[in-house]
C-alpha positions as a Markdown table, in Angstrom:
| # | Residue | x | y | z |
|---|---|---|---|---|
| 1 | Met | 0.0 | 0.0 | 0.0 |
| 2 | Gly | 1.2 | 3.5 | -0.7 |
| 3 | Gly | 2.7 | 5.4 | -3.6 |
| 4 | His | 6.1 | 6.8 | -4.4 |
| 5 | His | 5.8 | 9.6 | -2.0 |
| 6 | Asp | 5.2 | 7.1 | 0.8 |
| 7 | Ala | 8.2 | 5.1 | -0.4 |
| 8 | Ala | 10.4 | 8.2 | -0.3 |
| 9 | Leu | 9.4 | 9.1 | 3.2 |
| 10 | Leu | 9.9 | 5.5 | 4.5 |
| 11 | Ser | 13.3 | 5.4 | 2.9 |
| 12 | Arg | 14.4 | 8.6 | 4.5 |
| 13 | Leu | 13.1 | 7.6 | 8.0 |
| 14 | Ala | 14.9 | 4.2 | 7.6 |
| 15 | Leu | 18.2 | 6.1 | 7.9 |
| 16 | Glu | 17.3 | 7.1 | 11.5 |
| 17 | Arg | 18.6 | 5.2 | 14.5 |
| 18 | Thr | 16.0 | 2.5 | 15.4 |
| 19 | Leu | 14.5 | 1.5 | 18.7 |
| 20 | Gly | 16.2 | -1.9 | 18.2 |
| 21 | Glu | 19.6 | -0.3 | 18.0 |
| 22 | Thr | 18.8 | 1.7 | 21.1 |
| 23 | Val | 18.0 | -1.4 | 23.2 |
| 24 | Arg | 20.6 | -3.7 | 21.7 |
| 25 | Ser | 22.7 | -3.8 | 24.8 |
| 26 | Ala | 19.8 | -3.5 | 27.3 |
| 27 | Asp | 19.5 | -6.1 | 30.1 |
| 28 | Pro | 17.0 | -7.7 | 30.1 |
| 29 | Gln | 16.3 | -7.9 | 26.4 |
| 30 | Pro | 12.9 | -7.3 | 24.8 |
| 31 | Arg | 10.5 | -10.3 | 24.7 |
| 32 | Tyr | 6.9 | -11.5 | 24.9 |
| 33 | Gly | 5.2 | -12.5 | 28.1 |
| 34 | Trp | 4.2 | -15.9 | 29.5 |
| 35 | Gln | 2.0 | -18.4 | 27.8 |
| 36 | Arg | -0.8 | -20.5 | 29.4 |
| 37 | Gly | 0.0 | -24.1 | 30.2 |
| 38 | Asn | 0.0 | -26.8 | 33.0 |
| 39 | Thr | 3.1 | -25.8 | 34.9 |
| 40 | Val | 2.5 | -24.1 | 38.2 |
| 41 | Pro | 4.1 | -20.6 | 38.1 |
| 42 | Ser | 6.9 | -19.7 | 40.4 |
| 43 | Gly | 8.7 | -16.5 | 41.7 |
| 44 | Lys | 7.0 | -13.2 | 40.9 |
| 45 | Leu | 4.7 | -14.7 | 38.4 |
| 46 | Ala | 2.8 | -16.6 | 41.1 |
| 47 | Thr | 1.8 | -13.4 | 42.8 |
| 48 | Leu | 1.8 | -10.6 | 40.4 |
| 49 | Pro | -1.6 | -9.5 | 38.9 |
| 50 | Glu | -1.9 | -9.9 | 35.1 |
| 51 | Leu | -2.5 | -7.0 | 32.8 |
| 52 | Ser | -5.4 | -7.8 | 30.5 |
| 53 | Asn | -4.9 | -7.1 | 26.8 |
| 54 | Arg | -8.6 | -6.8 | 26.4 |
| 55 | Lys | -9.1 | -4.1 | 29.0 |
| 56 | Val | -5.9 | -2.0 | 28.8 |
| 57 | Gln | -6.1 | 1.4 | 27.2 |
| 58 | Pro | -3.3 | 3.5 | 25.8 |
| 59 | Phe | -3.9 | 6.8 | 27.7 |
| 60 | Gly | -4.5 | 7.6 | 31.3 |
| 61 | Arg | -3.2 | 6.0 | 34.5 |
| 62 | Leu | -3.2 | 2.3 | 35.1 |
| 63 | Gln | -6.7 | 1.2 | 36.4 |
| 64 | Glu | -7.2 | -1.7 | 38.8 |
| 65 | Gly | -10.0 | -2.9 | 36.5 |
| 66 | Trp | -7.5 | -3.6 | 33.8 |
| 67 | Phe | -5.9 | -6.4 | 35.9 |
| 68 | Val | -6.9 | -10.0 | 36.5 |
| 69 | Pro | -5.7 | -12.6 | 39.1 |
| 70 | Pro | -2.2 | -14.2 | 38.7 |
| 71 | Pro | -2.0 | -17.2 | 36.3 |
| 72 | Thr | -2.5 | -20.7 | 37.7 |
| 73 | Gly | -0.7 | -22.5 | 34.9 |
| 74 | Ile | 2.0 | -21.6 | 32.3 |
| 75 | Lys | 4.1 | -23.3 | 29.7 |
| 76 | Arg | 6.7 | -20.7 | 28.9 |
| 77 | Asp | 8.0 | -18.3 | 31.5 |
| 78 | Pro | 10.5 | -15.6 | 30.1 |
| 79 | Asp | 12.9 | -13.6 | 32.1 |
| 80 | Gln | 10.8 | -12.4 | 35.0 |
| 81 | Arg | 12.7 | -9.1 | 35.1 |
| 82 | Ile | 10.5 | -7.9 | 32.3 |
| 83 | Tyr | 7.6 | -7.7 | 34.8 |
| 84 | Ser | 9.2 | -4.7 | 36.7 |
| 85 | Gly | 11.3 | -1.6 | 36.0 |
| 86 | Gln | 10.9 | 1.0 | 33.3 |
| 87 | Arg | 9.6 | -0.6 | 30.2 |
| 88 | Leu | 7.3 | -0.3 | 27.2 |
| 89 | Val | 4.5 | -2.8 | 27.2 |
| 90 | Ile | 2.8 | -3.1 | 23.7 |
| 91 | Thr | -0.1 | -5.2 | 22.6 |
| 92 | His | 0.5 | -7.7 | 19.8 |
| 93 | Gly | -2.9 | -7.0 | 18.3 |
| 94 | Val | -4.1 | -3.8 | 16.7 |
| 95 | Arg | -7.1 | -1.8 | 17.7 |
| 96 | Glu | -8.5 | 0.4 | 14.9 |
| 97 | Pro | -7.9 | 3.3 | 14.4 |
| 98 | Val | -5.4 | 3.5 | 17.3 |
| 99 | Gly | -3.1 | 0.7 | 16.3 |
| 100 | Pro | -1.3 | -1.3 | 19.0 |
| 101 | Val | -1.8 | -0.1 | 22.6 |
| 102 | Ala | 1.6 | 1.0 | 24.0 |
| 103 | Arg | 2.2 | 2.0 | 27.6 |
| 104 | Leu | 5.3 | 3.1 | 29.6 |
| 105 | Glu | 5.2 | 1.6 | 33.1 |
| 106 | Thr | 7.3 | 0.9 | 36.1 |
| 107 | Arg | 4.8 | -0.8 | 38.3 |
| 108 | Glu | 5.2 | -4.6 | 38.8 |
| 109 | Phe | 2.7 | -6.8 | 36.9 |
| 110 | Ser | 2.8 | -9.7 | 34.6 |
| 111 | Phe | 1.4 | -10.1 | 31.1 |
| 112 | Arg | 0.8 | -12.9 | 28.5 |
| 113 | His | 2.4 | -13.3 | 25.1 |
| 114 | Ser | -0.2 | -11.0 | 23.7 |
| 115 | Phe | 2.1 | -8.2 | 24.9 |
| 116 | Tyr | 5.6 | -7.4 | 23.8 |
| 117 | Cys | 7.9 | -5.8 | 26.4 |
| 118 | Ile | 10.8 | -3.5 | 25.6 |
| 119 | Pro | 12.8 | -2.9 | 28.8 |
| 120 | Leu | 14.3 | 0.7 | 29.0 |
| 121 | Pro | 16.4 | 0.6 | 32.2 |
| 122 | His | 19.3 | 2.4 | 30.5 |
| 123 | Leu | 17.2 | 5.4 | 29.4 |
| 124 | Thr | 16.2 | 8.5 | 31.4 |
| 125 | Glu | 12.5 | 9.0 | 32.0 |
| 126 | Lys | 12.4 | 11.8 | 29.4 |
| 127 | Glu | 14.1 | 9.6 | 26.8 |
| 128 | Ala | 11.6 | 6.8 | 27.5 |
| 129 | Gln | 8.8 | 9.3 | 27.1 |
| 130 | Leu | 10.2 | 10.4 | 23.7 |
| 131 | Val | 10.1 | 6.7 | 22.5 |
| 132 | Leu | 6.5 | 6.4 | 23.7 |
| 133 | Gly | 5.6 | 9.6 | 22.0 |
| 134 | Val | 6.9 | 8.2 | 18.7 |
| 135 | Met | 4.7 | 5.1 | 19.2 |
| 136 | Trp | 1.6 | 7.2 | 20.0 |
| 137 | Ser | 2.1 | 9.7 | 17.2 |
| 138 | Ser | 0.4 | 9.6 | 13.8 |
| 139 | Leu | 3.9 | 9.3 | 12.3 |
| 140 | Gly | 4.7 | 6.2 | 14.3 |
| 141 | Arg | 1.4 | 4.5 | 13.6 |
| 142 | Tyr | 1.7 | 5.4 | 9.9 |
| 143 | Leu | 5.1 | 3.7 | 9.8 |
| 144 | Leu | 3.8 | 0.6 | 11.5 |
| 145 | Phe | 0.8 | 0.4 | 9.1 |
| 146 | Met | 3.1 | 0.8 | 6.1 |
| 147 | Thr | 5.8 | -1.6 | 7.2 |
| 148 | Ala | 4.0 | -4.3 | 9.3 |
| 149 | Gly | 3.2 | -7.2 | 7.0 |
| 150 | Ser | 0.3 | -8.3 | 9.3 |
| 151 | Trp | -1.5 | -5.0 | 9.8 |
| 152 | Gly | -3.9 | -5.0 | 6.9 |
| 153 | Gly | -4.4 | -8.7 | 6.6 |
| 154 | Trp | -7.0 | -11.1 | 8.0 |
| 155 | His | -5.8 | -10.7 | 11.6 |
| 156 | Asp | -4.3 | -7.3 | 12.3 |
| 157 | Lys | -1.2 | -7.4 | 14.5 |
| 158 | Val | 2.4 | -6.1 | 14.8 |
| 159 | Thr | 5.4 | -8.1 | 15.5 |
| 160 | Ala | 8.6 | -7.5 | 17.5 |
| 161 | Arg | 10.5 | -6.8 | 14.3 |
| 162 | Asp | 8.0 | -4.2 | 13.3 |
| 163 | Leu | 8.3 | -2.4 | 16.7 |
| 164 | Leu | 12.1 | -2.5 | 16.9 |
| 165 | Arg | 12.4 | -0.9 | 13.5 |
| 166 | Met | 10.7 | 2.2 | 14.8 |
| 167 | Pro | 12.9 | 5.3 | 14.3 |
| 168 | Val | 13.9 | 7.2 | 17.4 |
| 169 | Arg | 15.8 | 10.5 | 17.7 |
| 170 | Leu | 17.0 | 10.8 | 21.3 |
| 171 | Lys | 19.8 | 13.2 | 20.3 |
| 172 | Pro | 20.2 | 15.7 | 17.4 |
| 173 | Ser | 21.2 | 14.0 | 14.1 |
| 174 | Trp | 21.6 | 14.8 | 10.4 |
| 175 | Gly | 22.8 | 18.4 | 11.2 |
| 176 | Met | 19.8 | 19.3 | 13.4 |
| 177 | Pro | 20.6 | 22.1 | 15.8 |
| 178 | Lys | 20.6 | 21.0 | 19.4 |
| 179 | Val | 18.3 | 23.8 | 20.5 |
| 180 | Lys | 15.7 | 22.8 | 17.9 |
| 181 | His | 15.9 | 19.2 | 18.9 |
| 182 | Asp | 15.6 | 20.0 | 22.6 |
| 183 | Glu | 12.6 | 22.3 | 22.0 |
| 184 | Ala | 10.7 | 19.6 | 20.1 |
| 185 | Ala | 11.7 | 17.0 | 22.7 |
| 186 | Met | 10.3 | 19.2 | 25.5 |
| 187 | Arg | 7.0 | 19.5 | 23.7 |
| 188 | Ile | 6.8 | 15.8 | 23.2 |
| 189 | Val | 7.5 | 15.0 | 26.8 |
| 190 | Gln | 4.9 | 17.5 | 27.9 |
| 191 | Ala | 2.2 | 16.0 | 25.6 |
| 192 | Val | 3.1 | 12.5 | 26.7 |
| 193 | Ala | 2.9 | 13.4 | 30.4 |
| 194 | Gln | -0.5 | 15.0 | 29.9 |
| 195 | Leu | -1.8 | 11.9 | 27.9 |
| 196 | Arg | -0.5 | 9.5 | 30.6 |
| 197 | Asp | -2.3 | 11.6 | 33.3 |
| 198 | Leu | -5.7 | 11.7 | 31.6 |
| 199 | Pro | -8.8 | 10.5 | 33.4 |
| 200 | Ser | -9.9 | 6.9 | 32.9 |
| 201 | His | -11.6 | 6.0 | 29.6 |
| 202 | Asp | -14.1 | 4.0 | 31.7 |
| 203 | Pro | -17.5 | 5.6 | 31.0 |
| 204 | Leu | -18.5 | 5.1 | 34.7 |
| 205 | Ala | -15.4 | 7.0 | 35.8 |
| 206 | Arg | -16.4 | 10.0 | 33.6 |
| 207 | Gly | -19.6 | 10.5 | 35.5 |
| 208 | Leu | -23.3 | 10.3 | 34.7 |
| 209 | Phe | -23.4 | 13.8 | 33.1 |
| 210 | Tyr | -20.5 | 13.3 | 30.6 |
| 211 | Thr | -21.4 | 14.1 | 27.0 |
| 212 | Ser | -19.4 | 13.8 | 23.8 |
| 213 | Ser | -19.7 | 17.6 | 23.3 |
| 214 | His | -17.3 | 18.2 | 26.2 |
| 215 | Glu | -13.8 | 19.3 | 25.3 |
| 216 | Asn | -11.7 | 16.3 | 24.3 |
| 217 | Pro | -8.2 | 16.8 | 25.9 |
| 218 | Glu | -7.0 | 13.6 | 24.3 |
| 219 | Glu | -7.4 | 14.9 | 20.8 |
| 220 | Asn | -5.9 | 18.2 | 21.8 |
| 221 | Trp | -2.7 | 16.7 | 23.2 |
| 222 | Leu | -2.4 | 14.2 | 20.4 |
| 223 | Gly | -2.4 | 17.2 | 18.0 |
| 224 | Val | 0.4 | 18.8 | 20.1 |
| 225 | Leu | 2.3 | 15.5 | 20.1 |
| 226 | Asp | 2.0 | 15.1 | 16.3 |
| 227 | Glu | 3.3 | 18.5 | 15.5 |
| 228 | Ala | 6.3 | 18.1 | 17.9 |
| 229 | Ile | 7.1 | 14.6 | 16.4 |
| 230 | Phe | 7.0 | 16.2 | 12.9 |
| 231 | Asp | 9.4 | 18.8 | 14.1 |
| 232 | Leu | 11.7 | 16.3 | 15.8 |
| 233 | Phe | 12.2 | 14.4 | 12.6 |
| 234 | Glu | 12.2 | 17.6 | 10.5 |
| 235 | Leu | 9.4 | 16.6 | 8.2 |
| 236 | Ser | 8.6 | 18.9 | 5.3 |
| 237 | Lys | 5.1 | 20.3 | 4.7 |
| 238 | Ala | 4.5 | 17.8 | 2.0 |
| 239 | Glu | 5.5 | 14.9 | 4.3 |
| 240 | Arg | 3.2 | 16.1 | 7.0 |
| 241 | Asp | 0.3 | 16.5 | 4.6 |
| 242 | Leu | 1.0 | 12.9 | 3.4 |
| 243 | Ile | 0.6 | 11.5 | 6.9 |
| 244 | Glu | -2.4 | 13.6 | 7.8 |
| 245 | Asp | -4.2 | 12.7 | 4.6 |
| 246 | Phe | -3.5 | 9.1 | 5.2 |
| 247 | Trp | -5.2 | 9.1 | 8.5 |
| 248 | Ala | -8.0 | 11.4 | 7.4 |
| 249 | Glu | -8.9 | 9.6 | 4.2 |
| 250 | Asn | -6.9 | 6.5 | 3.1 |
| 251 | His | -6.9 | 4.5 | 6.3 |
| 252 | Glu | -10.6 | 5.0 | 6.9 |
| 253 | Leu | -11.4 | 3.5 | 3.6 |
| 254 | Tyr | -9.3 | 0.4 | 4.4 |
| 255 | Trp | -10.6 | 0.2 | 8.0 |
| 256 | Lys | -14.4 | 0.8 | 7.4 |
| 257 | Gly | -14.7 | -0.3 | 3.8 |
| 258 | Ala | -18.2 | 0.4 | 2.5 |
| 259 | Glu | -19.0 | 2.4 | 5.7 |
| 260 | Ala | -16.2 | 5.0 | 5.0 |
| 261 | Glu | -17.0 | 8.6 | 4.1 |
| 262 | Ala | -15.3 | 8.2 | 0.7 |
| 263 | Thr | -18.0 | 5.7 | -0.3 |
| 264 | Lys | -21.0 | 7.8 | 0.6 |
| 265 | Arg | -23.2 | 9.5 | -2.0 |
| 266 | Leu | -22.2 | 13.1 | -2.7 |
| 267 | Thr | -24.7 | 15.9 | -1.8 |
| 268 | Leu | -25.3 | 17.8 | -5.0 |
| 269 | Ala | -26.5 | 21.4 | -5.3 |
| 270 | Gly | -30.3 | 21.9 | -5.4 |
| 271 | Thr | -30.2 | 23.5 | -8.9 |
| 272 | Leu | -28.2 | 21.6 | -11.5 |
| 273 | Asn | -29.3 | 23.6 | -14.7 |
| 274 | Gly | -31.0 | 26.8 | -15.7 |
| 275 | Thr | -31.0 | 29.7 | -18.1 |
| 276 | Gln | -29.5 | 33.2 | -18.3 |
| 277 | Ala | -32.4 | 34.5 | -16.2 |
| 278 | Asp | -31.1 | 32.5 | -13.3 |
| 279 | Phe | -28.0 | 34.6 | -13.0 |
| 280 | Pro | -28.0 | 37.1 | -10.1 |
| 281 | Ala | -29.0 | 40.7 | -10.9 |
| 282 | Thr | -25.7 | 42.0 | -9.5 |
| 283 | Pro | -22.9 | 41.3 | -11.9 |
| 284 | Ile | -20.2 | 38.8 | -10.7 |
| 285 | Val | -16.6 | 40.1 | -10.9 |
| 286 | Leu | -14.3 | 37.4 | -12.2 |
| 287 | Asp | -10.5 | 37.4 | -12.9 |
| 288 | Cys | -9.9 | 37.1 | -16.7 |
| 289 | Ser | -6.4 | 38.8 | -16.4 |
| 290 | Leu | -4.6 | 35.8 | -17.9 |
| 291 | Thr | -6.3 | 36.1 | -21.3 |
| 292 | Cys | -8.2 | 39.4 | -21.5 |
| 293 | Gly | -6.4 | 41.9 | -19.3 |
| 294 | Pro | -7.7 | 43.1 | -15.9 |
| 295 | Phe | -11.3 | 42.3 | -14.8 |
| 296 | Trp | -14.4 | 41.8 | -16.7 |
| 297 | Arg | -18.0 | 41.6 | -15.5 |
| 298 | Leu | -20.2 | 38.6 | -16.2 |
| 299 | Gly | -23.5 | 39.8 | -17.6 |
| 300 | Thr | -22.1 | 43.1 | -19.1 |
| 301 | His | -19.8 | 41.3 | -21.7 |
| 302 | Ser | -17.1 | 44.0 | -21.2 |
| 303 | Cys | -14.5 | 41.3 | -21.7 |
| 304 | Pro | -12.9 | 41.6 | -25.2 |
| 305 | Arg | -13.2 | 37.8 | -25.8 |
| 306 | Val | -16.9 | 37.8 | -25.0 |
| 307 | Gln | -17.5 | 40.9 | -27.2 |
| 308 | Asn | -15.7 | 39.4 | -30.1 |
| 309 | Ser | -17.5 | 36.1 | -29.8 |
| 310 | Thr | -21.0 | 37.6 | -29.5 |
| 311 | Gly | -20.5 | 40.7 | -31.8 |
| 312 | Arg | -21.6 | 43.0 | -29.0 |
């Protein structure tokens, strides 16, 4: 999917340092969570609550309602250090139109193999928030959609390889001035902090009098995040328009199919034909400067071309 403009943007961003390169020497290494089986869990896994991939949301603080009791049987237990410390926890599956759900957490909890964990113990909190900001941004989701072989098929998902190819720019590169990089990074960290601190998405937590007409801080901060991410990677106006148009038009057609706005019947004007009598009484001023000099007035035929063609 995509045209030559998409290919050019993907090629340019492929030159950036990737998340995989950033965590290459991290300990522990990224990996999926545990799998169900018949073996009784041991260590932390026997007592830690499990984060449910069905309930977790991308924004806001962790909610107790997102957790389920510890597992009673497993068949594959990875390095249990991934269940604590600063880490990205990302769902294997995709939720349209958000994409994979990504969270940056330090609280201890376990998760199944439906989550992929990227430990970030070697990064500062601000650097980790920069990485999360890329994941949440329209640019990050655009890159995942364009490069993930399984997002857009029968069962939408992203793999470890897809996530680790995500570009990150923790430091200025390609001649970018440090002051410009730091300014964009500061805005990203601010937007990420606000999104992580949003109220719960649980309708009951919003109150009985919540309506959709209320201000949506999530959309506002996502807009701030997108602009800052565009600035961080120094995207041109054309590249920004390409990504915004993709999420506004192209992706909806793929996602909703026949229900997309692009497939709906056009609303045409009430009057589709008429006569000269239907023109307004007041002449309409049009620009005919390219062919007939300055301005001419429709209805008065002062334009030389109209006079010559009508003999008036």
